[in-house]
C-alpha positions as CSV (number, residue, x, y, z in Angstrom):
1,M,-16.1,-9.6,-6.2
2,R,-16.9,-5.9,-6.3
3,V,-13.9,-3.5,-6.4
4,S,-13.7,0.2,-6.8
5,H,-10.5,2.1,-7.8
6,V,-10.2,5.4,-6.0
7,V,-7.8,7.9,-7.6
8,D,-7.5,11.7,-7.3
9,S,-7.4,12.4,-11.0
10,V,-8.9,10.2,-13.7
11,S,-7.5,12.4,-16.5
12,R,-4.2,13.2,-18.2
13,N,-3.6,15.6,-15.4
14,A,-2.3,12.7,-13.4
15,G,0.4,12.0,-15.9
16,G,1.6,8.4,-16.0
17,V,-0.6,7.4,-13.1
18,F,-3.6,8.0,-15.3
19,F,-2.3,5.7,-18.0
20,S,-1.3,3.0,-15.6
21,V,-4.5,3.0,-13.6
22,N,-6.6,3.1,-16.7
23,S,-4.8,0.2,-18.4
24,L,-4.8,-1.9,-15.2
25,A,-8.5,-1.3,-14.7
26,H,-9.4,-2.4,-18.3
27,A,-7.2,-5.5,-17.9
28,L,-8.8,-6.4,-14.6
29,A,-12.3,-5.9,-16.1
30,R,-11.6,-8.7,-18.5
31,H,-11.2,-11.0,-15.5
32,E,-14.9,-10.6,-14.7
33,I,-14.4,-8.4,-11.6
34,G,-17.2,-6.0,-10.8
35,L,-15.1,-2.9,-11.3
36,S,-15.8,0.8,-11.0
37,V,-13.7,3.9,-10.7
38,H,-14.1,7.0,-8.5
39,G,-12.2,10.2,-9.1
40,L,-12.4,14.0,-8.7
41,Q,-13.3,16.4,-11.4
42,D,-10.5,18.4,-13.0
43,A,-9.8,20.3,-16.2
44,F,-9.7,17.2,-18.4
45,S,-11.9,14.7,-16.6
46,E,-14.8,15.1,-18.9
47,E,-12.6,15.1,-22.0
48,D,-10.9,11.9,-20.9
49,R,-14.1,10.2,-19.6
50,A,-14.3,8.0,-22.8
51,A,-11.0,6.4,-22.0
52,W,-12.6,4.5,-19.1
53,S,-15.6,3.1,-21.0
54,P,-17.2,0.7,-20.5
55,I,-16.0,0.7,-16.8
56,P,-18.4,2.8,-14.7
57,L,-16.7,6.1,-13.8
58,H,-18.0,8.3,-11.0
59,L,-16.7,11.9,-10.9
60,H,-17.0,13.9,-7.7
61,R,-16.5,17.6,-7.0
62,A,-13.7,18.8,-4.7
63,V,-14.6,21.4,-2.0
64,G,-11.9,23.9,-1.2
65,P,-8.4,23.8,-2.8
66,R,-8.2,21.3,-5.6
67,G,-4.7,20.5,-4.6
68,I,-6.1,18.9,-1.4
69,G,-9.0,17.2,-3.0
70,F,-11.5,17.1,-0.2
71,S,-14.8,15.7,-1.5
72,P,-17.9,14.9,0.7
73,G,-19.5,13.5,-2.5
74,L,-16.8,10.9,-2.8
75,T,-17.2,9.9,0.9
76,R,-21.0,9.5,0.4
77,A,-20.6,7.5,-2.8
78,L,-18.1,5.1,-1.2
79,L,-20.4,4.5,1.8
80,A,-23.4,4.0,-0.5
81,G,-21.7,1.4,-2.6
82,S,-21.4,-2.3,-1.9
83,N,-17.7,-2.8,-2.6
84,D,-15.8,-5.8,-1.1
85,L,-12.5,-3.9,-1.6
86,L,-11.2,-0.5,-2.4
87,H,-8.0,-0.1,-4.5
88,V,-6.6,3.3,-3.7
89,H,-4.0,5.0,-5.9
90,G,-1.7,7.6,-4.4
91,A,-1.3,9.3,-1.1
92,W,-1.4,12.8,0.6
93,Q,-4.7,13.8,-0.9
94,A,-8.0,14.0,1.0
95,Q,-9.3,10.9,-0.8
96,S,-7.4,9.1,1.9
97,H,-9.8,10.7,4.5
98,S,-12.8,9.4,2.5
99,V,-11.3,5.9,2.5
100,N,-10.6,6.1,6.2
101,I,-14.3,6.8,6.9
102,W,-15.4,4.0,4.6
103,H,-13.1,1.5,6.3
104,R,-14.1,2.6,9.8
105,R,-17.8,2.2,8.9
106,T,-17.6,-1.0,6.8
107,R,-14.5,-2.8,8.3
108,R,-13.7,-3.9,4.7
109,P,-10.2,-4.0,3.4
110,Y,-8.4,-1.6,1.0
111,L,-5.1,-1.8,-1.0
112,I,-3.0,1.3,-1.7
113,S,-0.8,1.6,-4.8
114,L,1.7,4.3,-3.9
115,H,3.1,5.1,-7.3
116,G,6.4,6.3,-5.9
117,M,4.8,8.8,-3.5
118,L,7.0,7.6,-0.6
119,D,10.2,8.0,-2.6
120,P,12.7,10.2,-0.8
121,W,12.6,12.8,-3.5
122,A,8.8,12.9,-3.5
123,L,8.7,13.2,0.3
124,S,11.1,16.2,0.1
125,R,8.6,18.2,-1.9
126,S,5.7,20.1,-0.2
127,R,6.9,19.0,3.2
128,C,4.5,21.2,5.2
129,K,1.5,20.0,3.3
130,K,2.5,16.3,3.7
131,W,3.2,16.8,7.4
132,L,-0.3,18.3,7.9
133,A,-1.9,15.5,5.8
134,A,-0.1,12.9,7.8
135,L,-1.5,14.3,11.0
136,A,-5.0,14.7,9.6
137,Y,-5.5,11.4,7.8
138,E,-2.6,9.9,5.9
139,R,-0.8,8.2,8.8
140,V,-4.1,6.3,9.6
141,H,-4.7,5.7,6.0
142,L,-1.3,4.1,5.4
143,G,-1.3,2.2,8.6
144,N,-4.7,0.5,8.2
145,A,-4.2,-0.6,4.6
146,K,-4.4,-4.4,4.5
147,C,-1.8,-4.4,1.7
148,L,0.5,-1.8,0.0
149,H,1.4,-2.1,-3.6
150,A,5.0,-1.4,-4.7
151,L,6.1,-1.2,-8.3
152,C,9.7,-2.2,-7.8
153,P,12.1,-3.3,-5.0
154,Q,13.3,0.2,-4.5
155,E,9.7,1.2,-3.6
156,V,9.5,-1.6,-1.1
157,D,12.6,-0.1,0.6
158,S,10.9,3.3,0.6
159,I,7.8,1.8,2.3
160,R,9.8,0.1,4.9
161,N,12.0,3.2,5.5
162,H,8.8,5.1,6.2
163,G,8.2,2.8,9.1
164,L,5.3,0.8,7.6
165,G,5.1,-3.0,8.3
166,N,2.0,-3.7,6.2
167,P,2.2,-6.6,3.7
168,V,3.5,-5.4,0.3
169,C,2.7,-6.9,-3.0
170,L,5.4,-6.3,-5.6
171,L,4.0,-5.9,-9.1
172,P,5.3,-3.6,-11.9
173,N,3.4,-1.4,-14.3
174,G,2.8,-2.8,-17.7
175,V,2.1,-1.8,-21.3
176,D,0.0,-2.9,-24.2
177,L,2.3,-4.1,-27.0
178,P,1.8,-2.3,-30.3
179,T,0.0,-4.7,-32.7
180,I,2.5,-3.8,-35.5
181,W,6.2,-3.4,-34.4
182,R,7.3,-1.0,-37.0
183,R,8.7,2.5,-36.7
184,E,8.2,5.1,-39.3
185,P,11.2,6.0,-41.6
186,R,13.0,9.2,-41.0
187,A,11.3,12.5,-42.0
188,T,12.3,14.3,-45.1
189,T,14.8,16.4,-43.1
190,G,16.8,13.2,-42.4
191,S,17.1,14.1,-38.7
192,R,17.2,11.4,-36.1
193,V,15.1,11.9,-33.0
194,I,15.8,11.6,-29.3
195,L,12.4,11.8,-27.6
196,F,11.0,12.8,-24.2
197,L,7.3,12.1,-23.7
198,G,5.5,12.9,-20.5
199,R,4.6,15.7,-18.1
200,L,6.7,18.8,-18.3
201,H,7.5,18.9,-14.6
202,P,10.7,19.8,-12.8
203,K,11.1,16.2,-11.4
204,K,11.6,14.9,-14.9
205,G,15.0,16.5,-15.1
206,L,14.5,18.2,-18.5
207,A,16.3,21.4,-17.6
208,N,19.6,19.6,-16.9
209,A,19.1,17.5,-20.0
210,L,18.8,20.6,-22.1
211,R,22.0,22.0,-20.4
212,A,23.7,18.7,-21.4
213,W,22.3,18.9,-24.9
214,A,23.7,22.4,-25.2
215,R,27.2,21.0,-24.5
216,T,26.9,18.1,-26.9
217,H,24.4,18.8,-29.7
218,R,27.2,19.8,-32.2
219,E,28.6,16.3,-31.8
220,L,25.2,14.9,-32.9
221,P,24.5,17.1,-36.0
222,D,21.9,14.7,-37.4
223,W,19.8,14.6,-34.1
224,Q,17.0,16.6,-32.7
225,F,15.8,16.6,-29.1
226,V,11.9,16.4,-29.2
227,I,10.0,17.3,-26.0
228,A,6.4,16.1,-26.2
229,G,4.0,16.4,-23.3
230,W,1.6,18.5,-21.4
231,D,2.8,21.5,-19.4
232,Q,2.4,21.5,-15.6
233,G,2.7,24.7,-13.7
234,G,4.3,26.7,-16.5
235,H,7.5,24.5,-16.6
236,G,7.2,24.3,-20.4
237,D,7.7,28.0,-20.7
238,E,10.7,27.8,-18.4
239,L,12.3,25.2,-20.6
240,K,11.8,27.3,-23.7
241,Q,13.3,30.3,-22.0
242,L,16.2,28.0,-20.9
243,C,16.8,27.1,-24.6
244,K,17.2,30.8,-25.4
245,E,19.6,31.3,-22.6
246,L,21.7,28.3,-23.7
247,G,21.7,29.4,-27.4
248,L,19.7,26.3,-28.5
249,S,17.5,26.9,-31.5
250,S,14.0,25.7,-30.7
251,S,10.6,25.6,-32.3
252,D,7.0,24.8,-31.4
253,H,5.4,22.2,-33.8
254,P,2.5,19.9,-33.3
255,V,3.1,16.2,-33.5
256,V,1.5,15.8,-36.9
257,A,3.7,18.5,-38.4
258,F,6.8,17.0,-36.9
259,V,6.3,13.4,-37.9
260,Q,5.5,14.6,-41.5
261,G,8.9,16.3,-41.6
262,R,7.7,19.8,-41.3
263,E,9.6,20.8,-38.1
264,G,10.6,24.1,-39.5
265,P,14.0,25.8,-39.4
266,G,15.7,27.0,-36.3
267,N,18.6,29.5,-36.3
268,G,20.7,28.4,-39.3
269,G,18.9,25.1,-40.0
270,V,16.6,22.6,-38.4
271,A,15.7,23.4,-34.8
272,R,17.8,21.4,-32.3
273,V,15.0,21.3,-29.8
274,V,11.3,20.8,-30.8
275,F,8.4,21.3,-28.4
276,A,5.7,19.1,-29.9
277,G,3.0,19.6,-27.3
278,P,0.8,16.9,-25.8
279,A,0.5,13.6,-27.7
280,F,-2.2,11.0,-27.1
281,G,-3.7,8.1,-29.0
282,G,-2.7,8.1,-32.6
283,E,-0.4,11.1,-32.3
284,K,1.6,9.3,-29.5
285,D,1.8,6.2,-31.6
286,A,3.1,8.2,-34.6
287,L,5.7,10.0,-32.4
288,L,7.0,6.7,-30.9
289,R,7.3,5.2,-34.3
290,R,9.3,8.2,-35.4
291,A,11.8,8.2,-32.5
292,D,15.3,6.7,-32.7
293,A,16.0,7.0,-29.0
294,F,14.1,7.9,-25.8
295,I,15.3,9.8,-22.7
296,L,14.0,10.1,-19.1
297,P,16.4,12.1,-17.0
298,S,14.1,11.9,-14.0
299,F,14.9,12.7,-10.3
300,S,12.1,10.4,-9.1
301,E,9.8,7.8,-10.5
302,G,7.7,4.9,-9.3
303,L,8.1,2.8,-12.4
304,P,7.7,4.9,-15.5
305,M,5.2,4.0,-18.1
306,A,7.0,6.1,-20.7
307,V,10.1,3.9,-20.6
308,L,8.1,0.7,-20.9
309,E,6.2,2.2,-23.9
310,A,9.4,3.2,-25.6
311,W,10.8,-0.4,-25.2
312,A,7.5,-1.8,-26.5
313,Y,8.2,0.2,-29.7
314,G,11.7,-1.1,-29.9
315,I,13.4,2.2,-28.9
316,P,16.6,2.3,-26.9
317,V,16.4,4.4,-23.8
318,L,18.6,6.8,-21.8
319,M,17.5,6.9,-18.2
320,T,18.6,7.5,-14.6
321,D,18.7,4.9,-11.8
322,H,15.7,6.7,-10.3
323,C,13.5,5.2,-13.0
324,N,13.8,2.0,-11.0
325,L,14.3,-0.3,-14.0
326,P,17.8,-1.8,-13.4
327,E,16.8,-4.8,-15.5
328,G,16.9,-2.5,-18.5
329,F,20.6,-1.9,-18.0
330,A,21.3,-5.5,-17.3
331,A,19.5,-6.5,-20.5
332,G,21.5,-3.9,-22.6
333,A,18.3,-2.1,-23.4
334,A,19.3,1.3,-21.8
335,I,22.1,3.7,-21.4
336,R,22.6,4.9,-17.8
337,I,22.7,8.6,-17.2
338,G,22.8,10.8,-14.1
339,T,20.7,13.8,-13.2
340,T,23.3,16.5,-13.5
341,P,24.3,18.0,-16.9
342,G,27.7,16.5,-16.5
343,D,26.3,13.1,-15.8
344,I,23.9,13.3,-18.8
345,V,26.6,14.4,-21.3
346,P,28.2,10.9,-21.5
347,G,24.9,9.4,-22.4
348,F,24.4,11.7,-25.3
349,R,28.0,10.9,-26.4
350,E,27.4,7.2,-26.2
351,L,24.3,7.7,-28.3
352,S,26.3,9.6,-30.9
353,G,28.8,6.8,-31.1
354,G,26.3,4.1,-31.8
355,S,25.3,3.1,-35.3
356,P,21.7,2.8,-36.3
357,Q,22.1,-1.0,-36.2
358,D,23.5,-0.8,-32.6
359,L,20.5,1.3,-31.5
360,E,18.1,-1.1,-33.2
361,A,19.6,-4.0,-31.4
362,M,19.4,-2.1,-28.1
363,G,15.7,-1.3,-28.7
364,A,15.0,-5.0,-29.6
365,K,16.3,-6.0,-26.2
366,G,13.9,-3.6,-24.6
367,R,11.0,-5.0,-26.6
368,S,12.0,-8.6,-25.5
369,L,12.1,-7.4,-21.9
370,V,8.6,-5.9,-22.0
371,E,7.2,-9.0,-23.7
372,A,8.7,-11.2,-20.9
373,R,7.8,-9.1,-17.8
374,F,5.7,-6.0,-18.4
375,T,2.4,-6.8,-20.1
376,W,-1.0,-5.9,-18.6
377,P,-2.7,-9.3,-19.0
378,K,0.0,-11.0,-16.8
379,I,0.0,-8.2,-14.2
380,A,-3.8,-8.1,-14.0
381,S,-3.9,-11.8,-13.4
382,Q,-1.5,-11.4,-10.5
383,M,-3.5,-8.4,-9.1
384,K,-6.6,-10.5,-9.2
385,E,-4.8,-13.0,-6.9
386,V,-4.1,-10.1,-4.5
387,Y,-7.8,-9.1,-4.5
388,G,-8.9,-12.7,-3.8
389,W,-6.5,-13.0,-0.8
390,L,-7.6,-9.6,0.6
391,C,-11.3,-10.6,0.3
392,G,-10.7,-14.0,1.9
393,D,-11.2,-16.0,-1.4
394,G,-7.7,-17.3,-1.9
395,P,-4.2,-17.8,-0.4
396,R,-1.6,-15.1,0.1
397,P,0.3,-14.8,-3.2
398,G,4.0,-15.6,-3.2
399,F,4.9,-12.1,-4.4
400,V,3.4,-10.5,-1.3
401,E,6.2,-9.7,1.2
């Protein structure tokens, strides 16, 4: 079986989609599937190329606005290939047009992983662009998919509410469990860390989290709010300006300096907010081992890799219902927060009232949950079943609705 994954960005520019697609591809490659990946060039695609090795990666140049992603080279490459199946990631980009042409010419099937892009909040953004994309190619692209992939039951609802009756396979994202489950001791400052790790984008809800932190940080004198991630569209600068307006002392410190306890002083002591910049590979590992709690105050997610990674490291999580992981609340691995400052404040207060032992126990429940349900080998095995069914080599899996 020959399968190509088609994704707009094959670099960190895609945020959690990059990490989920990359990890899934590597897990599938271990199942002896003839796998390749097609994506468009962007600012980090060459730098992140090595992350795909040894899977063949084909980069294509976009013509016109990069935000649309029209690429004649991608269309030609798909038509020249001999794939039995395409696995497309995302919607609303011109890669959908290339897939439409490939499907019309070859009559072969394709699967779309939507990664939360039909979520109501996501649909409310860039409405004009999405309306035009729907007219030009996306309505056909979604309608002709032999199967759609949802990460959670809420995403199945979003798909059905969009009027799509295609078969839907329900499979979550996964993580690779750390080989050593051990977090680093506190830095020499003695501070405890609540961590955000991901794209600095308005949908993540960090502005309201900072407003809530401004109301409560004096109740958590031993805690710091560490924001680590790559800036998107200048939102990081907006967050730093917001800290000034709220009277929150903040500092910029690379991950290495932070985990070694060299955060630097803020106004009258250790900075209450630390902007640690992007963290990948060993730096991300060190930061997760340093964290005492994790927060994702998001307005919209498919199924967030960041939360699963935090649980894999045994870290308790504060998150919204929009993270689509209700099993975390049910298991006692997470504290529920809302998206407004007033609805985030109680989460910070619950955090302040918990002992280190309480938080360790909550994190251990998250680790157990990931071990049971969210590991890549298990998910890749199930995705291979979907591929076999779509290519006529096996029965329809029971998790396809």
